[in-house]
C-alpha positions in Angstrom: 60.3 16.3 -31.0 62.4 19.1 -28.8 60.0 21.7 -29.4 57.1 19.6 -28.6 58.4 18.7 -25.3 58.8 22.4 -24.8 56.0 23.4 -26.0 53.5 20.5 -23.9 56.0 21.7 -20.9 55.4 25.1 -21.0 51.4 24.5 -21.7 51.3 22.2 -18.8 53.3 25.0 -16.0 50.9 27.4 -17.4 48.0 25.8 -16.1 49.2 23.7 -12.5 51.7 26.5 -11.2 49.0 29.1 -10.3 46.9 29.9 -7.3 43.6 29.3 -9.0 44.4 25.9 -9.5 46.0 25.1 -6.3 43.1 26.9 -4.7 40.5 25.4 -6.6 42.3 21.7 -6.1 42.5 22.3 -2.3 38.5 23.2 -2.7 37.1 20.2 -4.8 39.8 17.8 -2.7 37.7 18.7 0.6 34.5 18.7 -0.8 35.2 15.2 -2.2 36.6 14.1 1.3 33.2 15.2 2.6 31.6 13.5 0.5 33.8 10.1 0.9 32.8 10.6 4.8 29.7 10.8 4.0 28.7 6.8 6.2 30.8 7.9 9.1 29.3 11.1 9.5 25.8 10.2 9.1 26.0 7.1 11.2 27.3 9.1 13.8 23.6 11.2 13.8 21.5 8.1 13.3 22.9 5.5 15.3 21.5 6.5 18.7 22.6 4.5 21.8 20.0 2.6 23.3 18.4 2.3 20.1 17.1 -1.5 19.5 18.5 -4.1 17.0 16.4 -6.9 15.6 16.0 -9.7 13.5 16.6 -13.5 12.3 20.1 -14.2 10.8 20.9 -17.3 9.4 24.9 -18.2 9.1 26.0 -21.0 6.6 29.4 -21.9 7.6 30.9 -24.8 5.9 34.8 -24.1 6.5 35.0 -26.1 9.9 36.8 -23.2 11.1 34.4 -22.7 14.1 36.2 -19.1 14.7 34.4 -17.8 12.2 30.7 -18.4 13.8 31.5 -17.2 17.2 33.3 -13.9 15.9 29.8 -13.4 14.2 27.5 -14.5 16.7 29.3 -14.2 20.1 31.7 -10.9 19.7 29.9 -9.0 17.4 26.9 -9.4 19.0 28.2 -8.7 22.4 29.6 -5.5 21.6 27.1 -4.1 20.2 25.0 -4.8 23.4 27.4 -1.7 25.2 25.4 0.4 22.9 22.3 -0.8 21.8 19.1 -3.0 22.8 20.4 -6.2 21.1 17.1 -8.7 19.9 18.9 -10.9 17.2 18.2 -14.9 16.9 21.1 -16.4 15.1 20.9 -20.0 13.5 24.0 -22.0 12.6 23.9 -24.3 10.0 26.8 -26.4 8.8 25.6 -28.8 6.2 26.3 -28.7 2.7 23.2 -29.3 2.2 22.5 -25.6 3.7 24.0 -23.7 1.1 22.3 -20.7 0.2 21.5 -19.5 -3.7 19.3 -16.6 -5.1 15.8 -18.9 -4.6 16.3 -17.6 -0.9 15.2 -14.2 -1.7 11.7 -15.9 -3.2 10.5 -17.1 0.1 12.7 -15.3 3.1 9.7 -15.7 5.4 10.8 -14.4 9.2 14.6 -14.3 8.0 16.6 -11.3 7.6 19.5 -12.5 5.8 22.4 -15.2 5.4 25.9 -15.3 6.0 27.6 -17.3 4.2 30.6 -18.5 4.8 33.2 -21.0 2.4 36.5 -21.5 1.5 37.5 -21.6 -2.4 40.6 -23.1 -3.6 43.2 -21.4 -5.6 46.5 -21.9 -7.3 50.0 -21.1 -5.9 53.0 -20.6 -7.9 55.0 -22.5 -5.5 54.6 -25.7 -3.4 52.7 -24.6 -0.3 50.7 -26.4 2.7 47.8 -27.6 1.8 45.7 -25.2 4.1 47.2 -22.0 2.5 46.0 -23.3 -0.6 42.0 -21.7 0.3 40.5 -18.4 0.5 38.0 -17.5 3.0 35.0 -16.2 0.6 31.5 -15.2 2.3 28.2 -14.2 0.3 25.9 -12.0 2.0 22.0 -12.3 1.2 20.5 -9.1 2.7 16.5 -8.8 2.6 16.3 -6.7 6.4 19.6 -7.0 8.0 19.8 -3.9 10.4 22.7 -2.0 9.2 24.7 -1.2 12.5 24.7 -5.0 12.6 25.9 -5.4 9.1 28.3 -2.8 9.5 29.4 -4.9 12.4 29.5 -7.9 10.4 31.4 -6.5 7.7 34.0 -5.2 10.3 34.8 -8.4 11.8 34.7 -10.6 8.2 37.3 -7.9 7.1 39.9 -10.1 9.3 38.3 -13.7 8.1 41.4 -14.6 6.4 43.9 -13.1 9.2 42.2 -15.6 11.2 42.6 -18.4 9.1 46.0 -18.1 9.0 46.9 -17.6 12.5 44.4 -20.3 13.0 46.3 -22.7 11.1 50.2 -21.6 12.1 49.8 -20.3 15.7 52.7 -18.1 16.5 53.0 -17.3 12.9 52.3 -13.5 11.9 49.4 -13.1 9.9 49.6 -9.1 8.7 50.4 -9.6 5.6 47.2 -11.4 4.7 45.1 -9.3 2.6 41.6 -8.0 3.9 38.4 -10.0 2.8 35.3 -7.9 1.8 32.0 -9.7 2.2 29.8 -10.4 -1.5 25.9 -8.9 -2.1 23.9 -11.4 -3.8 21.7 -9.3 -5.8 17.7 -10.5 -5.0 16.7 -11.0 -8.6 13.1 -10.5 -7.4 13.6 -7.2 -5.3 11.3 -4.1 -7.0 14.0 -2.0 -8.7 12.8 1.3 -7.9 15.3 1.4 -4.6 17.7 0.4 -7.0 16.7 2.8 -10.0 16.3 6.0 -7.0 20.1 5.1 -5.7 21.2 5.2 -9.5 19.7 8.3 -10.5 20.9 10.3 -7.9 24.6 8.8 -8.3 24.1 10.1 -12.1 24.9 13.6 -11.9 28.0 12.8 -9.4 28.9 10.4 -12.0 28.6 12.8 -15.4 28.4 16.4 -14.2 32.4 15.9 -13.6 33.4 14.5 -17.3 30.8 17.2 -18.6 32.7 19.8 -16.8 36.3 18.8 -17.9 35.7 18.0 -21.8 33.9 21.6 -21.2 37.5 23.0 -19.8 39.7 21.2 -22.2 37.1 22.7 -24.9 37.4 26.2 -23.9 41.1 26.1 -22.6 42.7 25.1 -25.6 40.3 27.5 -27.5 41.3 30.0 -25.2 45.2 29.4 -26.1 45.5 29.2 -29.3 43.0 32.4 -29.7 45.5 34.2 -27.3 48.5 33.7 -29.6 46.0 34.5 -33.0 44.8 37.3 -31.9 47.6 38.9 -30.9 49.8 38.0 -34.3 51.6 35.7 -31.8 51.0 32.3 -33.6 52.8 33.9 -36.6 55.9 33.9 -34.6 55.3 30.3 -33.3 54.4 29.2 -36.5 58.0 30.1 -38.0 59.5 28.1 -35.3 57.6 24.9 -35.9 55.5 23.2 -37.7 51.7 23.9 -37.4 51.0 19.6 -36.6 53.7 20.3 -33.9 52.0 23.2 -32.3 48.6 21.5 -32.7 49.4 17.7 -31.2 51.5 19.4 -28.3 48.6 22.1 -27.7 46.1 18.8 -27.1 48.8 16.9 -25.5 49.4 19.8 -22.7 45.3 20.3 -22.2 45.3 16.3 -21.9 48.3 15.7 -19.9 47.0 18.8 -17.1 43.1 16.6 -17.3 45.3 13.5 -16.1 47.0 14.9 -13.1 43.4 17.1 -12.2 41.7 13.8 -12.0 44.7 11.8 -10.8 44.4 14.3 -7.5 40.9 14.4 -7.7 40.7 10.4 -7.4 43.5 10.0 -4.6 41.2 12.8 -2.5 38.3 9.8 -3.2 40.5 7.1 -2.2 41.9 8.7 1.1 37.9 9.7 2.3 37.2 5.8 1.2 40.2 4.6 3.3 39.5 7.0 6.4 35.8 6.5 6.3 36.3 2.7 6.2 38.9 2.9 9.3 36.8 5.2 11.5 34.0 2.9 10.7 36.0 -0.6 11.5 37.1 1.3 15.6 33.5 2.7 15.6 30.6 0.3 16.6 27.9 1.0 14.0 29.9 2.9 12.0 28.9 2.7 8.2 31.8 1.7 5.5 30.7 2.0 2.3 30.7 -1.7 1.1 27.9 -1.8 3.8 26.3 1.4 2.1 26.0 0.5 -1.5 25.5 -3.5 -0.9 24.5 -4.7 -4.0 25.3 -1.9 -6.0 29.1 -2.1 -4.3 30.7 -4.5 -7.5 29.9 -2.5 -10.0 31.5 0.9 -8.3 35.2 0.4 -9.2 34.6 -0.8 -12.3 32.3 2.7 -13.2 34.8 4.8 -11.5 37.3 3.4 -13.5 35.2 4.0 -16.8 34.6 7.8 -15.6 38.4 8.3 -15.4 39.2 6.7 -18.7 36.4 8.3 -20.5 37.0 11.9 -18.9 40.3 11.8 -20.3 39.4 10.5 -24.0 36.3 12.6 -24.2 38.3 16.0 -23.5 40.5 14.1 -26.2 38.3 13.9 -28.8 36.5 17.5 -28.0 40.1 19.3 -27.4 40.8 17.9 -31.0 37.5 19.3 -32.4 37.9 22.9 -30.4 41.6 23.3 -31.2 40.4 23.2 -35.3 37.4 25.5 -34.7 39.8 27.7 -32.4 42.1 28.3 -35.5 39.4 29.2 -37.8 38.3 32.2 -35.5 40.1 35.7 -35.1 39.5 36.8 -31.8 37.4 35.8 -28.6 33.8 36.7 -29.7 34.3 34.8 -33.1 35.3 31.7 -31.0 32.4 31.9 -29.4 30.0 31.6 -32.3 32.1 29.5 -34.2 32.4 26.7 -31.6 28.3 26.8 -31.2 28.2 23.3 -33.4 30.7 21.4 -31.0 28.4 22.6 -28.1 25.8 21.5 -29.0 26.9 17.9 -29.7 28.1 18.2 -26.2 25.0 19.4 -24.6 23.0 16.4 -26.6 26.0 13.3 -25.3 24.7 15.5 -21.8 21.4 15.2 -21.7 21.4 11.8 -22.9 23.7 10.2 -20.5 21.1 12.1 -17.9 18.1 10.2 -19.4 20.0 6.8 -20.1 18.1 5.2 -17.4 15.0 6.4 -19.1 15.3 4.6 -22.2 13.7 0.4 -22.2 15.2 -0.4 -24.9 19.1 -1.8 -24.7 19.5 -1.7 -28.4 19.1 2.8 -28.5 21.5 2.5 -25.0 24.3 0.5 -27.4 23.8 2.8 -30.3 24.3 5.5 -28.1 27.7 4.1 -26.5 29.1 3.2 -30.2 28.9 7.0 -31.4 32.3 8.6 -30.2 31.1 11.8 -29.3 28.2 10.6 -27.4 30.0 7.5 -25.7 33.0 9.2 -22.9 29.4 10.4 -21.5 27.1 7.7 -21.9 29.4 4.9 -21.3 29.9 5.1 -17.4 26.3 5.3 -16.6 24.1 2.9 -19.3 27.7 0.3 -17.7 26.4 1.0 -14.1 23.0 0.3 -14.9 23.7 -3.0 -16.1 22.4 -2.3 -19.8 25.6 -3.1 -21.2 28.4 -5.5 -20.2 32.2 -4.9 -20.1 32.6 -6.4 -24.0 29.9 -3.4 -24.9 32.8 -0.7 -23.2 35.5 -2.0 -24.7 34.2 -2.3 -28.2 32.9 1.8 -27.8 36.2 2.9 -25.8 37.8 1.4 -29.1 35.7 3.1 -31.8 36.4 6.4 -29.9 40.1 5.9 -29.6 39.9 5.0 -33.3 37.9 8.1 -34.2 40.3 10.4 -32.2 43.2 8.8 -34.3 41.3 10.1 -37.6 40.4 13.3 -36.5 44.1 14.0 -35.9 44.7 12.7 -38.9 42.3 14.2 -40.9 42.2 17.7 -39.0 46.1 18.2 -38.8 46.5 19.3 -42.6 43.6 21.8 -42.2 44.8 23.3 -39.1 47.9 24.0 -40.6 45.9 26.0 -43.5 43.9 27.4 -40.9 46.0 28.8 -38.3 47.3 31.5 -39.9 43.7 32.5 -41.8 42.0 35.6 -40.8 39.0 34.5 -42.8 35.5 35.8 -40.9 33.2 34.3 -43.2 30.3 32.0 -41.8 31.8 28.6 -40.2 30.9 26.2 -43.5 32.4 28.6 -45.9 35.6 28.6 -43.6 35.8 25.2 -43.5 35.4 25.0 -47.0 38.1 27.8 -47.7 40.2 25.9 -45.3 40.1 22.3 -47.1 40.7 24.1 -50.5 43.8 25.8 -49.2 44.8 22.2 -47.4 44.8 20.7 -50.7 47.0 23.3 -52.6 49.2 22.9 -49.8 49.7 19.7 -49.7 49.9 19.7 -54.0 52.8 22.0 -53.7 54.5 20.2 -51.2 54.1 16.8 -53.3 55.5 18.9 -56.2 58.5 20.3 -54.1 59.0 17.0 -53.2 59.7 15.4 -56.6 61.2 18.2 -57.7 64.0 17.6 -54.9 64.0 14.1 -56.1 62.4 13.1 -52.6 
């Protein structure tokens, strides 16, 4: 175990403590910040002072807290009038008979949208005052609400739970109460072209980083092993540690490095989103990511989490294969040839993920999601477009994890037989010879254990 820890630590230090890593991370971090700040940047160019905001809005408020309606109808509109020409007609309804549903989209008439404010009960663990047993919720039915107006509404809605708490308790500090965000109700009758276009634009942003990280894992682990093997240093290393330990250490060091790298990138992304929302909250007409994404917002968080997990698992499964392929090679030039089948498999997965939205058959997408060599690249996209459910995602990931475990068990002994081999025959013959050698080594070990009474 100590040797394994040392080798993993050495492999991590070798990658993390380099100028190339620091510089590339800084550059990519700045690019991520720029992308996450796009709504604010674009809104600063697009929202000209004096431009006209129009529309007919219905506010359905069943909470009996009139402050919510006045905040949207008066406070928000009056603040917008300081910069824009506002011609918005707002109708307020409070009856339970006016609660909207998806049927609104079937015939909205001249209504731009509905903002539905209501209270939702929840179970508290400790006895609390009855008024604190309700959470403010907001649903938005949007068919044409002006983006500036919608963004301003969202800036006010975020404080509704605090406003309720302050109304109920007067002088109690409500700062610990969580922000709330509106839920954008999907229009079931809408033309999907816009949504498909948005997903098509997001697809490369999701898939290309995963593909790059997996490719890096294959190349990095191959370079490491071939560097030791081509200089014959591997013979000294294997004399000190078991081949299986060397195999696991190489994989772990790459995967932990990938995890650290991804965690840094996601941290930049979260920082950028928070900064964008902070600026949008202080800037009249500023756009938050919730406003920009609208109906797509609920699926973005799970999709990004899926991208993170799939990147790690995808890098793991291909790093295992890459390590074994590298152990069969003799030098770097030889490795570039023997790794061709792996790269072809990866390219098929990459192309399949890019064109996943073009498949009309959900059965085909489901099959791709269950194939472990394709699923790391396919799962985030097919989930984002709604072709599969979270249950299908979990099944696909379980299959992927099981495949990783099987590959380690199967390729571990083969790695032991190939790491010190300098066979230069064709790839399939090398694998065949490696299998025979591994089988012979296993039989010799079994005979030795029987002889010594183990």
